[in-house]
N, C-alpha and C positions, 0 to 999 in steps of 0.2 A: 588527634595527636596520640602517640603512644607514650609510654612512661619515660622515654628518652627525649621527649620534646620534638620528635620528628612527625611529620604529617603521614598518616596512613593512606596508602594508595587504595582507591576503590577498585574492586575487581571489575574487570572488563565484562562486557556482555558474553564474550566467548568463554571466559573463565566460569562465569555463572552457568552458562548452558552446559558446559562440560560436567559441572557438579550436578546439574539436574539429570543429565544423561546417565550419570553414575548413581542415581538414586536419591540425591539430596533435593527432594521435591519442594522443600521450603524455600529454596533459592528462586523458584519460579515466581514467587510473590515479588521479588525484587525486579525481575525482568518484566513482569506485568505492570508494576508501578512505573517503570521507566518507559515502556513502549505502548501501553494500552491506548493512550490519547492519540499517538501517531497513527496507529493501526485504524482506530475509529475514524479519524479525520480523512484518511485515505479512502476508506470504504464509503464514508458519507459523500465525499466529493465525487466518487464514481457513481453512486446510485441515488443520492439525494433523498434517502429514506432513513430517518433517525433510528427507528426501531430495528429495521433490518441491519443497519450498520452496527448497532450495539450487539445484536444477536450474533452477527458474523464475527465481530471482534472477540466475543466470548468464545465462539467456536474455534477461532484461530489459536487462542491460548490453550484450549482443550487439546487441539491437535499437536501443539508444541509438547504438551505433556505426554500424549498418547504415542507420538512418534519420536520421542526423545532419543531412542536408540538409533535412529537413522541420521541424527546429527553427526556430521563428519568433520567437525572442527573448522569449518569454513566461517565466513563472515556471518554472524548471527542475524544482523539486520537484513541482509539479503535473503537468508533462509526464511526469516519471519515474514517478509513481504511477499515472498514466493507463495507461502502458505496462504496469506491473506488474499492474494490475487487468485489463486486456485479455488479458494473457498467461494469467492464472489462468482467466478465463472461456473462452478458446480451448482451454486444456488440458481443462477439464471437458466442453466441447462435443465435442472430438475423442475423448476417452477414456471418457466416460460412455455409458450406454445411449442409443441413438438417440432414444428417446422422452422422455428426461429433460432438463429444462432446468437451468440453473445453481442455481436455488433448490432443486429436488428433490435434486440431487447434494449441495448444501450441507447440507440437512436430514439426509440419510442419513449423511454424514460426521460431522456433529455428534452424531447419535444414537449411532453406534458409538463415537465417542470419549468420549462421556459416561460410558461404563462403565469407563473406566480410572480407577483409584483415585488416581493421582498428580496429578489436576487440582485446582487450587485452587477454592475456592468461587466466586470471581469468574469463573474460566474456565468453570465449569459453567453459571453464569448467562448468560455471553456465548454459549455454545453453544446455548442454548435460543432465542436470537433468530433471526429470519429472516436469511438471509445478507446481504441488503441493509442491514438495520439493524446487523448486526454489523460489516459493512464500514465504515459511516459512523462508528461509535463508535471502531473501531480507528484509522482514519485521523485522526479529529479529536482524540480523547483520548490515544491511545497514541503516534501519530506526530506529534501536535501540528500538524496541517495546519489552517490557518484556514478559516473558512467560505467566503470568496471563492475560495480555491484549491480547496477541496473541490467547490464548484459547478462549476468548470472540469473537474475530474476526472470527475465523474459526469454532466456535461452538464445541469445544472439551474441555477436561479437561487440567489443567496445566501440570500434569504428562505425559499425552499422547503427548502434544505438545513438552515437553522437549525431550522425546524419539524420536519423529519424526525429530526434529531439529538435534539431535545428529546423527541420522542415515543419514540424508541428508548431514550433514557436512562430514561424513566418505566417502559418495559417491563422494562429491565434491573434497575432498582431493585425492581420487583415480583418478578421471578424471584429476585433476590438475597435479599430478605428473606422470601420465601415458604418457603424451606427452613431458615431459622434456627430 
């Protein structure tokens, strides 16, 4: 509350990012505190490697700082998850076998991770999806990113993303109930 007894409105992510872009780097700490856990969970659900997920999450926020001048006042969360997604793809391209693409690496990781017994039934079903389908479901359902924002992240249209998410959910449902 301020001195007049009115509630102070917290700055939006976009307000904070504009401040960061204009040189107020201390505001990046607030954005980090708000979003680090979400970015980490997305990365972990995609690659199932805690150390890699933490390293990449740190890299994402480093890139937010480094490329702050390229922020164009759009939706911050969409911009942030586009960076996270691109960081994950870049990591796999750099560290995977030269002939493997992101889907091949993702399938290989999911197949090896599926043998761990501590996975939940839902996680095992998620791991059976193609990485692109898994990514859409994680961003939309677990990270609660709306279709319009998701379309910006993956470079598609909102209608196409809705269709892809719907199809991915049908596949997930099939995998989930197949093993029951």
